Structures are given as structure tokens and as C-alpha cells.
C-alpha positions as CSV (number, residue, x, y, z in Angstrom):
1,M,100.5,104.6,63.8
2,S,98.8,104.8,67.6
3,M,98.0,101.7,70.1
4,E,96.2,102.0,73.6
5,L,97.3,100.0,76.3
6,D,95.2,99.2,79.2
7,N,96.2,97.6,82.1
8,S,95.1,97.6,86.1
9,F,96.5,95.5,88.9
10,T,95.9,95.3,92.6
11,V,98.7,96.5,95.3
12,P,98.4,95.4,98.7
13,T,98.3,99.2,100.0
14,T,96.2,101.9,100.6
15,P,95.8,104.3,97.9
16,E,97.1,107.1,99.9
17,H,100.5,105.4,99.9
18,A,100.2,104.0,96.6
19,W,99.8,107.6,95.5
20,E,102.8,108.6,96.9
21,V,105.0,106.0,95.6
22,L,103.2,107.1,92.1
23,L,104.7,110.1,92.6
24,D,108.4,109.1,93.4
25,V,109.9,109.1,90.3
26,E,113.1,107.8,91.1
27,R,111.5,104.6,93.6
28,I,108.9,103.9,90.9
29,A,111.3,103.7,87.5
30,P,113.2,100.4,88.4
31,C,109.5,98.8,87.9
32,M,109.6,99.9,84.4
33,P,112.4,97.7,82.8
34,G,115.2,98.9,80.9
35,A,114.4,102.4,82.2
36,T,116.8,104.7,83.9
37,V,116.2,108.6,85.1
38,E,119.0,110.8,84.3
39,E,117.6,113.9,85.9
40,F,114.4,115.0,87.3
41,D,113.3,118.6,88.5
42,G,109.7,118.2,89.8
43,E,108.0,118.1,86.4
44,V,110.2,116.9,83.6
45,V,112.0,113.5,83.8
46,T,114.9,113.3,81.6
47,G,116.2,109.6,80.8
48,R,116.7,106.0,78.7
49,I,114.8,103.1,78.2
50,K,116.1,99.9,76.5
51,V,113.5,98.2,74.7
52,K,114.2,94.9,72.9
53,V,111.8,92.7,70.9
54,G,113.2,89.3,69.8
55,P,116.6,90.0,68.5
56,V,116.3,93.6,68.1
57,S,117.6,96.4,70.8
58,L,117.1,99.7,70.7
59,T,117.6,102.5,73.1
60,Y,115.9,105.7,73.3
61,R,116.7,109.4,75.3
62,G,113.7,111.3,76.0
63,T,111.4,113.3,78.7
64,A,108.2,113.1,80.1
65,K,106.2,115.9,81.2
66,F,103.7,115.7,83.9
67,I,100.9,117.2,82.6
68,E,98.2,116.8,85.1
69,R,98.6,115.9,89.2
70,D,95.3,115.6,91.1
71,P,95.6,114.3,94.7
72,D,91.8,114.6,95.3
73,A,90.9,112.0,92.4
74,R,94.8,110.6,92.5
75,V,94.8,111.1,88.7
76,V,98.5,111.3,87.4
77,V,99.0,112.0,83.7
78,L,102.6,112.2,81.6
79,D,103.3,113.1,78.3
80,A,106.3,111.4,77.2
81,S,108.6,111.5,74.0
82,G,111.9,110.1,72.7
83,K,114.5,109.4,70.2
84,E,116.8,106.6,69.4
85,T,120.2,107.2,70.9
86,R,122.1,105.0,67.7
87,G,119.0,105.9,64.9
88,A,116.5,108.3,63.5
89,G,113.3,106.6,65.1
90,T,110.9,108.3,67.4
91,A,108.4,107.3,70.0
92,S,105.6,109.3,71.8
93,A,102.8,108.2,74.8
94,A,100.5,109.9,76.9
95,S,100.1,107.9,79.9
96,S,97.4,108.2,82.8
97,K,97.7,106.4,85.8
98,Q,94.6,106.1,88.7
99,T,94.9,105.0,92.3
100,S,91.6,103.9,93.9
101,P,90.6,101.6,96.5
102,V,89.3,97.9,96.1
103,S,86.5,96.5,98.1
104,V,87.5,93.2,99.4
105,M,84.8,90.6,99.4
């Protein structure tokens, strides 16, 4: 089964500053509830994420690898996968992020 999620939001800063923050893994990880960074070597992030849906709570341990970093287009692509810490479940995701200016009217 696959699912596609699409989201955008505006941040009151320049695209250049947003790009800097986006690449600062340890600074941006707390923005994802339940995420913990265990190690980051510049390319691969190892960590955990706790997910709770209703009464069910699961913890996954896994990695996310930077597949692409394009500073000119300000695009980052990550490939992530993980395994439940107490079960046999697995999850994987491909994630693309881009910063761009917003015109103010």
C-alpha cells in the first residue's frame, strides 16, 4: 500500500535562511513530534520516531539518507526506512522538500 501526502506552508523568513535550517538535521528534528536523532554523519540520519494513532503506540528505528541536495533549486530529497522496535512492522518513505520565495500582495 502506498500513500501520498502533499503539504506546503509559509515561514516568515528568506528562502536562503529556510534552506539553512532545513539542512540542519538536529535543529529541525524537534519539529517532527516523536522524532529523535541518534546519529547524523552528514549524509545518513539514524534515529527513532514514536507514532501514536488512537490507543496504538509504535516506535520505529531507522535511517534517512539524503539522495539529493540542490542548493540552486533549494530542493532536498530523502529516502527513509525503519522497523518497529517491538514488532515486525516496517515503513518506508521518499520525501522531497523545496524552499521558494512567496510574493506578498
